[in-house]
OpenMM code with the backbone's topology and positions (N, CA, C; nanometers):
from openmm import Vec3, app, unit

residues = "MET LYS ARG ALA ARG ARG ARG ALA PHE PHE PHE PHE PHE PRO VAL LEU GLN PRO LYS ILE PRO GLU SER VAL LEU VAL VAL ILE TYR SER PRO ALA LEU GLU VAL LEU LEU ILE GLU ARG ALA ASP ARG SER GLY TYR TRP GLN SER VAL THR GLY SER LYS ASP ARG ALA ASP GLU ALA LEU GLY ASP THR ALA ILE ARG GLU VAL PHE GLU GLU THR GLY ILE VAL VAL GLY SER GLU ALA VAL PRO ARG ALA ASN LEU GLU ASP TRP ASP THR ARG THR VAL TYR GLU ILE TYR PRO ILE TRP ARG HIS ARG TYR ALA VAL GLY VAL THR HIS ASN THR GLU HIS VAL PHE GLY LEU LEU VAL PRO ARG ASP ILE ALA VAL GLN LEU ALA PRO ARG GLU HIS VAL ARG TYR ARG TRP LEU PRO TRP ASP GLU ALA ALA ARG ALA CYS PHE SER SER SER ASN ALA GLN ALA ILE ARG GLN LEU PRO GLN ARG VAL ARG CYS VAL HIS PRO".split()
positions = [
    Vec3(-7.3132, 5.9956, 13.0537),
    Vec3(-7.2533, 5.9673, 12.9343),
    Vec3(-7.1101, 5.9145, 12.9195),
    Vec3(-7.0577, 5.9913, 12.9764),
    Vec3(-6.9057, 5.9704, 12.9361),
    Vec3(-6.8410, 5.7932, 12.9932),
    Vec3(-6.9100, 5.7863, 13.1034),
    Vec3(-6.8628, 5.6716, 13.2052),
    Vec3(-6.9274, 5.5406, 13.1278),
    Vec3(-7.0442, 5.5654, 13.0515),
    Vec3(-7.0451, 5.4515, 12.9704),
    Vec3(-7.0095, 5.4325, 12.8413),
    Vec3(-6.9494, 5.5455, 12.7969),
    Vec3(-6.8477, 5.5600, 12.6684),
    Vec3(-6.7001, 5.4574, 12.7025),
    Vec3(-6.6693, 5.4853, 12.8516),
    Vec3(-6.5360, 5.4219, 12.8845),
    Vec3(-6.5248, 5.2832, 12.9010),
    Vec3(-6.6759, 5.2735, 12.9471),
    Vec3(-6.7230, 5.1128, 12.9510),
    Vec3(-6.6654, 5.0415, 12.8381),
    Vec3(-6.7856, 5.1022, 12.7541),
    Vec3(-6.7512, 5.0389, 12.6298),
    Vec3(-6.6393, 5.0525, 12.5490),
    Vec3(-6.5410, 5.1326, 12.5589),
    Vec3(-6.4139, 5.1076, 12.5487),
    Vec3(-6.3249, 5.0333, 12.5916),
    Vec3(-6.3363, 4.9831, 12.7695),
    Vec3(-6.3283, 4.8756, 12.8285),
    Vec3(-6.3676, 4.7476, 12.7750),
    Vec3(-6.4876, 4.7595, 12.7428),
    Vec3(-6.5491, 4.5885, 12.6552),
    Vec3(-6.4584, 4.5548, 12.5397),
    Vec3(-6.4583, 4.6678, 12.4637),
    Vec3(-6.4139, 4.6167, 12.2621),
    Vec3(-6.2689, 4.6085, 12.2974),
    Vec3(-6.1912, 4.6675, 12.4196),
    Vec3(-6.0429, 4.7043, 12.3779),
    Vec3(-5.9824, 4.7041, 12.5558),
    Vec3(-6.0051, 4.5595, 12.5862),
    Vec3(-5.9723, 4.5391, 12.7287),
    Vec3(-5.8063, 4.6131, 12.7801),
    Vec3(-5.7854, 4.6300, 12.8830),
    Vec3(-5.6549, 4.6682, 12.8929),
    Vec3(-5.6181, 4.4979, 12.9449),
    Vec3(-5.4843, 4.4935, 12.8916),
    Vec3(-5.3770, 4.3918, 12.9265),
    Vec3(-5.2860, 4.4017, 13.0222),
    Vec3(-5.2659, 4.3324, 13.1499),
    Vec3(-5.1636, 4.2922, 13.2059),
    Vec3(-5.0244, 4.2917, 13.1193),
    Vec3(-4.9280, 4.3649, 13.1291),
    Vec3(-4.7833, 4.2993, 13.1110),
    Vec3(-4.7841, 4.1666, 13.1163),
    Vec3(-4.6806, 4.1278, 13.0352),
    Vec3(-4.6305, 3.9580, 13.0639),
    Vec3(-4.5132, 3.9914, 13.2089),
    Vec3(-4.5084, 3.8553, 13.2689),
    Vec3(-4.4455, 3.8831, 13.3714),
    Vec3(-4.3008, 3.8039, 13.2853),
    Vec3(-4.1988, 3.9223, 13.3616),
    Vec3(-4.0689, 3.8400, 13.3296),
    Vec3(-4.0388, 3.6781, 13.3134),
    Vec3(-4.0983, 3.5974, 13.3901),
    Vec3(-4.0171, 3.5023, 13.3854),
    Vec3(-4.1378, 3.3774, 13.3309),
    Vec3(-4.0779, 3.3006, 13.2426),
    Vec3(-4.1542, 3.2061, 13.2432),
    Vec3(-4.0957, 3.0250, 13.2009),
    Vec3(-4.1395, 2.9477, 13.1311),
    Vec3(-4.1298, 2.8598, 13.1279),
    Vec3(-4.1046, 2.7925, 12.9760),
    Vec3(-4.0013, 2.6926, 12.9557),
    Vec3(-3.9942, 2.6397, 12.8412),
    Vec3(-3.9720, 2.4713, 12.8609),
    Vec3(-4.0971, 2.3984, 12.7937),
    Vec3(-4.0898, 2.2653, 12.8174),
    Vec3(-4.0493, 2.1719, 12.7127),
    Vec3(-3.9597, 2.1098, 12.7039),
    Vec3(-3.9002, 2.0204, 12.6448),
    Vec3(-3.9885, 1.9070, 12.6285),
    Vec3(-4.0945, 1.8990, 12.5280),
    Vec3(-4.1673, 1.7541, 12.5448),
    Vec3(-4.1163, 1.6319, 12.4732),
    Vec3(-4.0938, 1.5336, 12.4926),
    Vec3(-4.0131, 1.4439, 12.3862),
    Vec3(-4.0895, 1.2586, 12.4412),
    Vec3(-4.0550, 1.1703, 12.3688),
    Vec3(-4.1140, 1.0613, 12.3171),
    Vec3(-3.9862, 0.9765, 12.4043),
    Vec3(-4.0236, 0.8575, 12.4309),
    Vec3(-3.8856, 0.7424, 12.4883),
    Vec3(-3.8141, 0.6966, 12.4081),
    Vec3(-3.8568, 0.7409, 12.2831),
    Vec3(-3.7147, 0.6982, 12.1534),
    Vec3(-3.6645, 0.8696, 12.1320),
    Vec3(-3.6488, 0.9188, 12.2370),
    Vec3(-3.5985, 1.0694, 12.2352),
    Vec3(-3.6327, 1.1980, 12.0982),
    Vec3(-3.7448, 1.1502, 12.0535),
    Vec3(-3.7777, 1.2542, 11.9549),
    Vec3(-3.8780, 1.3620, 12.0144),
    Vec3(-3.8548, 1.4578, 11.9556),
    Vec3(-3.8523, 1.6004, 12.0190),
    Vec3(-4.0083, 1.6313, 11.9585),
    Vec3(-4.0779, 1.7203, 12.0320),
    Vec3(-4.2250, 1.7635, 12.0139),
    Vec3(-4.1787, 1.9150, 11.9504),
    Vec3(-4.1780, 1.9738, 11.8493),
    Vec3(-4.1251, 2.1265, 11.8378),
    Vec3(-4.2471, 2.1781, 11.7615),
    Vec3(-4.3479, 2.3032, 11.7536),
    Vec3(-4.4530, 2.3689, 11.7535),
    Vec3(-4.3788, 2.5080, 11.6355),
    Vec3(-4.4779, 2.5416, 11.5487),
    Vec3(-4.4298, 2.6519, 11.4470),
    Vec3(-4.5294, 2.7766, 11.5258),
    Vec3(-4.4691, 2.8994, 11.5230),
    Vec3(-4.5290, 3.0272, 11.5849),
    Vec3(-4.6200, 3.0280, 11.4746),
    Vec3(-4.7152, 3.0621, 11.5319),
    Vec3(-4.8524, 3.1462, 11.4385),
    Vec3(-4.7943, 3.2789, 11.3709),
    Vec3(-4.7563, 3.3873, 11.4922),
    Vec3(-4.6659, 3.4936, 11.4357),
    Vec3(-4.5568, 3.4881, 11.3478),
    Vec3(-4.4740, 3.3821, 11.3452),
    Vec3(-4.3390, 3.3814, 11.2453),
    Vec3(-4.3263, 3.2403, 11.2143),
    Vec3(-4.3349, 3.3088, 11.0785),
    Vec3(-4.3521, 3.1297, 10.9760),
    Vec3(-4.1732, 3.1086, 10.9618),
    Vec3(-4.2049, 2.9923, 11.0151),
    Vec3(-3.9961, 2.9250, 11.0376),
    Vec3(-3.9718, 2.9333, 11.1498),
    Vec3(-4.0497, 2.9698, 11.2975),
    Vec3(-3.9860, 2.9868, 11.4009),
    Vec3(-4.0166, 2.8433, 11.4718),
    Vec3(-3.9303, 2.7566, 11.5068),
    Vec3(-3.9941, 2.6291, 11.5606),
    Vec3(-3.9285, 2.6380, 11.6657),
    Vec3(-3.9996, 2.6236, 11.7805),
    Vec3(-3.9751, 2.5825, 11.9043),
    Vec3(-4.0410, 2.4938, 12.0282),
    Vec3(-4.0323, 2.4860, 12.1265),
    Vec3(-4.0802, 2.4149, 12.2338),
    Vec3(-4.1717, 2.4582, 12.3252),
    Vec3(-4.2970, 2.4300, 12.4168),
    Vec3(-4.3704, 2.4759, 12.4320),
    Vec3(-4.2798, 2.5835, 12.5325),
    Vec3(-4.3368, 2.7268, 12.5008),
    Vec3(-4.3089, 2.8028, 12.5958),
    Vec3(-4.4455, 2.9151, 12.6871),
    Vec3(-4.3996, 2.9608, 12.7736),
    Vec3(-4.4897, 3.0839, 12.7960),
    Vec3(-4.4853, 3.1126, 12.9581),
    Vec3(-4.5179, 3.2360, 12.9575),
    Vec3(-4.4826, 3.3091, 13.0850),
    Vec3(-4.5857, 3.3046, 13.1879),
    Vec3(-4.5465, 3.3529, 13.3644),
    Vec3(-4.6292, 3.2942, 13.4749),
    Vec3(-4.7669, 3.3765, 13.4462),
    Vec3(-4.8780, 3.3664, 13.4846),
    Vec3(-5.0069, 3.3968, 13.4851),
    Vec3(-4.9981, 3.5132, 13.5409),
    Vec3(-4.9513, 3.5189, 13.7222),
    Vec3(-4.9358, 3.5194, 13.8299),
    Vec3(-4.8033, 3.5313, 13.8846),
    Vec3(-4.7599, 3.6516, 13.9506),
    Vec3(-4.6573, 3.6226, 14.0667),
    Vec3(-4.6397, 3.5018, 14.1198),
    Vec3(-4.7380, 3.4733, 14.1983),
    Vec3(-4.7570, 3.3640, 14.2784),
    Vec3(-4.7439, 3.2243, 14.2071),
    Vec3(-4.7575, 3.2136, 14.0522),
    Vec3(-4.7989, 3.0690, 14.0085),
    Vec3(-4.6789, 3.0207, 14.0145),
    Vec3(-4.6606, 2.8400, 14.0733),
    Vec3(-4.5769, 2.8018, 14.0753),
    Vec3(-4.5343, 2.7482, 13.9373),
    Vec3(-4.4000, 2.7221, 13.8829),
    Vec3(-4.3227, 2.6995, 13.7673),
    Vec3(-4.3809, 2.6161, 13.7450),
    Vec3(-4.4095, 2.4682, 13.8008),
    Vec3(-4.4953, 2.3232, 13.7439),
    Vec3(-4.6110, 2.4108, 13.6849),
    Vec3(-4.6583, 2.4739, 13.7648),
    Vec3(-4.8112, 2.4908, 13.7414),
    Vec3(-4.8349, 2.5513, 13.5839),
    Vec3(-4.7484, 2.6700, 13.5896),
    Vec3(-4.7242, 2.7445, 13.4511),
    Vec3(-4.6710, 2.6306, 13.3595),
    Vec3(-4.5894, 2.5457, 13.3545),
    Vec3(-4.5654, 2.4420, 13.2701),
    Vec3(-4.6593, 2.3328, 13.2239),
    Vec3(-4.7184, 2.3221, 13.3029),
    Vec3(-4.8768, 2.2213, 13.3055),
    Vec3(-4.9939, 2.3207, 13.1943),
    Vec3(-5.0121, 2.4235, 13.2667),
    Vec3(-5.0967, 2.5190, 13.1881),
    Vec3(-5.0429, 2.5169, 13.0355),
    Vec3(-4.9190, 2.5729, 13.0337),
    Vec3(-4.8966, 2.5709, 12.8979),
    Vec3(-4.8790, 2.4729, 12.7916),
    Vec3(-4.8487, 2.4004, 12.8482),
    Vec3(-4.8533, 2.2569, 12.7761),
    Vec3(-4.9868, 2.2199, 12.7113),
    Vec3(-5.0955, 2.2563, 12.8183),
    Vec3(-5.2373, 2.2271, 12.7608),
    Vec3(-5.2838, 2.2698, 12.6711),
    Vec3(-5.2112, 2.4486, 12.7385),
    Vec3(-5.2957, 2.5742, 12.6075),
    Vec3(-5.2463, 2.5059, 12.4905),
    Vec3(-5.1105, 2.5457, 12.4478),
    Vec3(-5.0311, 2.4972, 12.3479),
    Vec3(-5.0316, 2.3800, 12.2729),
    Vec3(-5.0346, 2.2818, 12.3565),
    Vec3(-5.0706, 2.1263, 12.2430),
    Vec3(-5.1832, 2.0496, 12.2659),
    Vec3(-5.2740, 2.0811, 12.4152),
    Vec3(-5.3895, 2.0163, 12.4528),
    Vec3(-5.3302, 1.9007, 12.4918),
    Vec3(-5.2420, 1.9024, 12.5240),
    Vec3(-5.1632, 1.8012, 12.6071),
    Vec3(-5.1995, 1.7701, 12.7800),
    Vec3(-5.2640, 1.7304, 12.8140),
    Vec3(-5.3051, 1.7031, 12.9662),
    Vec3(-5.1968, 1.6235, 13.0814),
    Vec3(-5.1216, 1.6804, 13.1240),
    Vec3(-5.0134, 1.6847, 13.2020),
    Vec3(-5.1100, 1.6317, 13.3311),
    Vec3(-5.0866, 1.5281, 13.4170),
    Vec3(-5.1615, 1.4644, 13.5178),
    Vec3(-5.2637, 1.4018, 13.4476),
    Vec3(-5.2596, 1.3111, 13.3340),
    Vec3(-5.3565, 1.2277, 13.2654),
    Vec3(-5.3036, 1.1068, 13.2947),
    Vec3(-5.4066, 0.9945, 13.2500),
    Vec3(-5.3322, 0.8559, 13.3025),
    Vec3(-5.2414, 0.8588, 13.1550),
    Vec3(-5.2151, 0.8753, 13.0426),
    Vec3(-5.1073, 0.8934, 12.9476),
    Vec3(-4.9965, 0.9514, 12.9234),
    Vec3(-5.0029, 1.0662, 13.0507),
    Vec3(-4.9143, 1.1535, 13.0700),
    Vec3(-4.9032, 1.1592, 13.2526),
    Vec3(-4.8704, 1.1029, 13.3329),
    Vec3(-4.8707, 1.1730, 13.4515),
    Vec3(-4.7566, 1.2637, 13.5523),
    Vec3(-4.8373, 1.3253, 13.6327),
    Vec3(-4.7807, 1.4351, 13.6338),
    Vec3(-4.5974, 1.4006, 13.6880),
    Vec3(-4.5729, 1.3077, 13.7180),
    Vec3(-4.4252, 1.2623, 13.7646),
    Vec3(-4.3433, 1.2765, 13.6116),
    Vec3(-4.4178, 1.2690, 13.4902),
    Vec3(-4.3525, 1.2588, 13.3710),
    Vec3(-4.2932, 1.4004, 13.3590),
    Vec3(-4.3420, 1.4962, 13.3795),
    Vec3(-4.3039, 1.6716, 13.4023),
    Vec3(-4.1607, 1.6827, 13.5257),
    Vec3(-4.0744, 1.7259, 13.4660),
    Vec3(-3.9513, 1.7145, 13.5593),
    Vec3(-3.9092, 1.8742, 13.5445),
    Vec3(-3.8935, 1.9070, 13.6552),
    Vec3(-3.8353, 2.0547, 13.6166),
    Vec3(-3.6726, 2.0496, 13.6481),
    Vec3(-3.5958, 2.0727, 13.5191),
    Vec3(-3.4502, 2.0541, 13.4992),
    Vec3(-3.3377, 2.1277, 13.6075),
    Vec3(-3.4157, 2.2552, 13.6732),
    Vec3(-3.3416, 2.2967, 13.7729),
    Vec3(-3.2103, 2.3848, 13.6416),
    Vec3(-3.2934, 2.3980, 13.5646),
    Vec3(-3.1862, 2.5051, 13.4523),
    Vec3(-3.2671, 2.6320, 13.4415),
    Vec3(-3.1891, 2.7837, 13.4736),
    Vec3(-3.2354, 2.9014, 13.4029),
    Vec3(-3.1536, 2.9340, 13.3446),
    Vec3(-3.2356, 3.0375, 13.2465),
    Vec3(-3.1753, 3.1040, 13.1563),
    Vec3(-3.2015, 3.2782, 13.1524),
    Vec3(-3.1083, 3.3731, 13.1778),
    Vec3(-3.1593, 3.4996, 13.1564),
    Vec3(-3.1281, 3.5065, 12.9991),
    Vec3(-3.2446, 3.5860, 12.9348),
    Vec3(-3.2325, 3.6389, 12.7899),
    Vec3(-3.2912, 3.7488, 12.8010),
    Vec3(-3.2023, 3.8474, 12.6926),
    Vec3(-3.2846, 3.9592, 12.6370),
    Vec3(-3.3830, 3.9183, 12.5438),
    Vec3(-3.5181, 3.9801, 12.5870),
    Vec3(-3.6143, 3.9574, 12.5484),
    Vec3(-3.6193, 4.0122, 12.3983),
    Vec3(-3.6472, 3.9293, 12.2564),
    Vec3(-3.6124, 4.0192, 12.1275),
    Vec3(-3.6924, 4.1411, 12.1017),
    Vec3(-3.6754, 4.2460, 12.0479),
    Vec3(-3.7243, 4.3680, 12.0375),
    Vec3(-3.8945, 4.3542, 12.0017),
    Vec3(-3.9032, 4.2837, 11.9004),
    Vec3(-4.0158, 4.2629, 11.8367),
    Vec3(-4.1383, 4.2266, 11.9837),
    Vec3(-4.0686, 4.1449, 12.0527),
    Vec3(-4.1751, 4.0832, 12.1584),
    Vec3(-4.2039, 4.2189, 12.3007),
    Vec3(-4.1039, 4.3220, 12.2868),
    Vec3(-4.1001, 4.3635, 12.4475),
    Vec3(-4.2354, 4.4336, 12.4680),
    Vec3(-4.3046, 4.4837, 12.3574),
    Vec3(-4.4535, 4.5912, 12.4258),
    Vec3(-4.5552, 4.4578, 12.4867),
    Vec3(-4.5326, 4.3505, 12.4907),
    Vec3(-4.5500, 4.2424, 12.5621),
    Vec3(-4.5362, 4.2857, 12.7377),
    Vec3(-4.4597, 4.3395, 12.7557),
    Vec3(-4.3756, 4.3495, 12.8744),
    Vec3(-4.4025, 4.5247, 12.9710),
    Vec3(-4.3594, 4.5148, 13.0804),
    Vec3(-4.3836, 4.6401, 13.1492),
    Vec3(-4.2539, 4.7474, 13.0726),
    Vec3(-4.2967, 4.8804, 13.0744),
    Vec3(-4.1938, 4.9514, 13.0215),
    Vec3(-4.0510, 4.9568, 13.0389),
    Vec3(-3.9632, 4.9279, 12.9883),
    Vec3(-3.8350, 4.9178, 13.0710),
    Vec3(-3.7963, 4.7504, 13.0771),
    Vec3(-3.8588, 4.6446, 13.0674),
    Vec3(-3.8438, 4.5448, 13.0916),
    Vec3(-3.7660, 4.4730, 12.9457),
    Vec3(-3.6379, 4.3987, 12.9594),
    Vec3(-3.5797, 4.3826, 12.8651),
    Vec3(-3.4880, 4.2346, 12.8702),
    Vec3(-3.5133, 4.2027, 12.9519),
    Vec3(-3.4572, 4.0387, 12.9894),
    Vec3(-3.5651, 3.9482, 13.0333),
    Vec3(-3.5643, 3.8719, 13.0576),
    Vec3(-3.6526, 3.7608, 13.0976),
    Vec3(-3.5733, 3.6295, 13.1535),
    Vec3(-3.6433, 3.5635, 13.2838),
    Vec3(-3.5616, 3.4005, 13.3018),
    Vec3(-3.6458, 3.3261, 13.2842),
    Vec3(-3.6177, 3.2136, 13.1931),
    Vec3(-3.6512, 3.1277, 13.1778),
    Vec3(-3.6178, 2.9652, 13.2494),
    Vec3(-3.7130, 2.9094, 13.2900),
    Vec3(-3.7037, 2.7937, 13.3618),
    Vec3(-3.7090, 2.6699, 13.2824),
    Vec3(-3.6208, 2.5470, 13.2280),
    Vec3(-3.6874, 2.4304, 13.1422),
    Vec3(-3.6922, 2.3588, 13.2315),
    Vec3(-3.8293, 2.2599, 13.1891),
    Vec3(-3.8649, 2.1278, 13.2298),
    Vec3(-3.8335, 2.0154, 13.1134),
    Vec3(-3.8782, 1.9247, 13.1025),
    Vec3(-3.8981, 1.7926, 13.0251),
    Vec3(-3.9959, 1.7201, 13.0709),
    Vec3(-4.0618, 1.7309, 12.9389),
    Vec3(-4.1831, 1.6203, 12.9977),
    Vec3(-4.1793, 1.5155, 12.8814),
    Vec3(-4.2017, 1.3762, 12.9296),
    Vec3(-4.2072, 1.2675, 12.8721),
    Vec3(-4.3603, 1.2129, 12.8609),
    Vec3(-4.3703, 1.2281, 12.7103),
    Vec3(-4.4894, 1.1440, 12.6522),
    Vec3(-4.5246, 1.0364, 12.5615),
    Vec3(-4.5929, 0.9842, 12.5752),
    Vec3(-4.6168, 0.8635, 12.4250),
    Vec3(-4.5773, 0.9331, 12.3089),
    Vec3(-4.5448, 0.9111, 12.1905),
    Vec3(-4.4871, 0.9264, 12.0817),
    Vec3(-4.6486, 0.9305, 12.0060),
    Vec3(-4.7435, 0.8352, 12.0426),
    Vec3(-4.8675, 0.9014, 11.9514),
    Vec3(-4.9638, 0.9452, 12.0270),
    Vec3(-4.9152, 1.0530, 12.0783),
    Vec3(-5.0361, 1.1104, 12.2236),
    Vec3(-5.1086, 1.2343, 12.0916),
    Vec3(-5.2139, 1.2488, 12.1420),
    Vec3(-5.2666, 1.3415, 12.0063),
    Vec3(-5.2567, 1.4981, 12.0902),
    Vec3(-5.2184, 1.5804, 11.9578),
    Vec3(-5.1606, 1.7013, 11.9788),
    Vec3(-5.2699, 1.8027, 11.8965),
    Vec3(-5.3278, 1.8977, 11.9937),
    Vec3(-5.4273, 2.0138, 11.9400),
    Vec3(-5.3541, 2.1160, 11.9810),
    Vec3(-5.3287, 2.1923, 11.8678),
    Vec3(-5.2497, 2.2848, 11.8661),
    Vec3(-5.3722, 2.4714, 11.9179),
    Vec3(-5.2976, 2.5260, 11.9170),
    Vec3(-5.3890, 2.6602, 11.9453),
    Vec3(-5.3776, 2.7417, 11.8532),
    Vec3(-5.4581, 2.7397, 11.7768),
    Vec3(-5.3985, 2.8078, 11.6243),
    Vec3(-5.4101, 2.9514, 11.5975),
    Vec3(-5.3913, 3.0240, 11.7081),
    Vec3(-5.3866, 3.1852, 11.7310),
    Vec3(-5.2217, 3.1876, 11.7748),
    Vec3(-5.1827, 3.0861, 11.7994),
    Vec3(-5.0303, 3.0770, 11.9014),
    Vec3(-4.9427, 2.9857, 11.7825),
    Vec3(-5.0047, 2.8558, 11.7224),
    Vec3(-4.9226, 2.7343, 11.6746),
    Vec3(-5.0028, 2.6999, 11.5503),
    Vec3(-4.9188, 2.6960, 11.4206),
    Vec3(-4.9717, 2.6428, 11.2781),
    Vec3(-4.9854, 2.4679, 11.2615),
    Vec3(-4.8038, 2.4595, 11.2947),
    Vec3(-4.7626, 2.3042, 11.2837),
    Vec3(-4.7255, 2.2272, 11.3866),
    Vec3(-4.6806, 2.1018, 11.3722),
    Vec3(-4.6085, 2.0477, 11.5172),
    Vec3(-4.4685, 1.9024, 11.4321),
    Vec3(-4.4254, 1.9182, 11.4598),
    Vec3(-4.3551, 1.8029, 11.4216),
    Vec3(-4.2484, 1.7383, 11.5138),
    Vec3(-4.2475, 1.5911, 11.5185),
    Vec3(-4.1256, 1.5306, 11.6293),
    Vec3(-4.0104, 1.4866, 11.5086),
    Vec3(-3.9334, 1.5378, 11.5616),
    Vec3(-3.7560, 1.5199, 11.5584),
    Vec3(-3.7146, 1.4940, 11.6274),
    Vec3(-3.5666, 1.3912, 11.5768),
    Vec3(-3.4713, 1.3268, 11.6671),
    Vec3(-3.4154, 1.4536, 11.7498),
    Vec3(-3.4002, 1.4346, 11.8561),
    Vec3(-3.3713, 1.5617, 11.9626),
    Vec3(-3.2594, 1.6263, 11.8458),
    Vec3(-3.1550, 1.6027, 11.7976),
    Vec3(-3.0062, 1.6703, 11.7368),
    Vec3(-3.0710, 1.7528, 11.6152),
    Vec3(-3.1501, 1.7155, 11.5708),
    Vec3(-3.2403, 1.7324, 11.4869),
    Vec3(-3.3693, 1.8917, 11.5215),
    Vec3(-3.3751, 1.8190, 11.6217),
    Vec3(-3.5068, 1.9384, 11.6627),
    Vec3(-3.4120, 2.0508, 11.7579),
    Vec3(-3.2598, 2.0481, 11.7997),
    Vec3(-3.2100, 2.1503, 11.8340),
    Vec3(-3.1930, 2.2244, 11.7444),
    Vec3(-3.1073, 2.1637, 11.6324),
    Vec3(-3.0926, 2.2458, 11.5219),
    Vec3(-3.2329, 2.3485, 11.4545),
    Vec3(-3.3297, 2.2578, 11.4601),
    Vec3(-3.4586, 2.3527, 11.4129),
    Vec3(-3.5103, 2.4883, 11.4573),
    Vec3(-3.4487, 2.4715, 11.6070),
    Vec3(-3.5025, 2.5906, 11.6966),
    Vec3(-3.4635, 2.7239, 11.6888),
    Vec3(-3.5384, 2.8326, 11.6647),
    Vec3(-3.4768, 2.9442, 11.6264),
    Vec3(-3.4334, 3.0023, 11.7535),
    Vec3(-3.4424, 2.9621, 11.8710),
    Vec3(-3.4395, 3.0114, 11.9722),
    Vec3(-3.2726, 2.9045, 12.0307),
    Vec3(-3.1499, 2.9917, 12.0276),
    Vec3(-3.0533, 2.9561, 12.0892),
    Vec3(-3.0552, 2.8882, 12.2601),
    Vec3(-3.1333, 2.9279, 12.3374),
    Vec3(-3.1534, 2.8743, 12.4575),
    Vec3(-3.2580, 2.7314, 12.4354),
    Vec3(-3.3342, 2.7366, 12.3837),
    Vec3(-3.4346, 2.5974, 12.3620),
    Vec3(-3.3588, 2.5354, 12.2739),
    Vec3(-3.2643, 2.5387, 12.1726),
    Vec3(-3.1779, 2.4572, 12.1165),
    Vec3(-3.1091, 2.3831, 12.2394),
    Vec3(-3.0286, 2.4571, 12.2842),
    Vec3(-2.9245, 2.4311, 12.3893),
    Vec3(-2.9905, 2.3070, 12.5202),
    Vec3(-3.1063, 2.3788, 12.5618),
    Vec3(-3.2030, 2.2525, 12.6638),
    Vec3(-3.2267, 2.1360, 12.5868),
    Vec3(-3.2285, 2.1198, 12.4537),
    Vec3(-3.3305, 1.9867, 12.3986),
    Vec3(-3.1722, 1.9473, 12.3707),
    Vec3(-3.0711, 2.0071, 12.3852),
    Vec3(-2.9402, 1.9315, 12.3536),
    Vec3(-2.8754, 1.8642, 12.4763),
    Vec3(-2.9540, 1.8921, 12.5785),
    Vec3(-2.9461, 1.7981, 12.7306),
    Vec3(-3.0205, 1.6747, 12.7962),
    Vec3(-3.1118, 1.6622, 12.6715),
    Vec3(-3.1689, 1.5476, 12.6908),
    Vec3(-3.1346, 1.4571, 12.6823),
    Vec3(-3.0382, 1.4066, 12.6216),
    Vec3(-3.0009, 1.2632, 12.6248),
    Vec3(-2.9073, 1.2533, 12.7724),
    Vec3(-2.8455, 1.3541, 12.7998),
    Vec3(-2.7956, 1.3221, 12.9306),
    Vec3(-2.8622, 1.2723, 13.0692),
    Vec3(-2.9865, 1.4364, 13.0533),
    Vec3(-3.0663, 1.3983, 13.1245),
    Vec3(-3.1752, 1.2951, 13.1993),
    Vec3(-3.2267, 1.2504, 13.0231),
    Vec3(-3.3107, 1.1105, 13.0364),
    Vec3(-3.2019, 1.0046, 13.1376),
    Vec3(-3.1275, 0.9643, 13.0694),
    Vec3(-2.9791, 0.8933, 13.1025),
    Vec3(-3.0044, 0.8926, 13.2646),
    Vec3(-3.0107, 1.0066, 13.2702),
    Vec3(-2.9593, 1.0146, 13.4642),
    Vec3(-3.1073, 0.9764, 13.5230),
    Vec3(-3.1895, 0.9874, 13.4646),
    Vec3(-3.3238, 0.9697, 13.5011),
    Vec3(-3.3833, 0.8001, 13.5167),
    Vec3(-3.3505, 0.7590, 13.4030),
    Vec3(-3.3667, 0.6473, 13.3288),
    Vec3(-3.2280, 0.5678, 13.3334),
    Vec3(-3.1630, 0.5052, 13.4080),
    Vec3(-3.0345, 0.4616, 13.3837),
    Vec3(-3.0694, 0.3178, 13.2855),
] * unit.nanometer
topology = app.Topology()
chain = topology.addChain("A")
for resn in residues:
    res = topology.addResidue(resn, chain)
    for name in ("N", "CA", "C"):
        topology.addAtom(name, app.Element.getBySymbol(name[0]), res)
């Protein structure tokens, strides 16, 4: 009887693994350097780029970026509209303190996250399908306005790099 109750408990209340404190931030931008921002569902007014943690310790960061872009926006990296080559590792890492409101998602004692920045060039008219449990609205803004609209300073800093990054790749 106890075993059946325990199984029922875990069916209704699955044990969630703590988040891995290594993540990606993907600056999605158009050829005109407009940046896609998404508003968090759990924090009204918190605008950001696509972000997300690795699902497994051995998950490649590029794979994490591709997965998170699809999960949060419905954009398929590797499609005809968005070739895999449009996803660029900017070789930028930021270690930051995890906001106290989100620390419960990590293992006990974890206070910092390492974020790896990627850029993704997409057509401006690409369809965006938000994950409603994560984000409620999206908007395209010129890169400088997008940087000012972000709640996260590391996200704003990444967006401010966009004009130089694009010039280096597409002279």
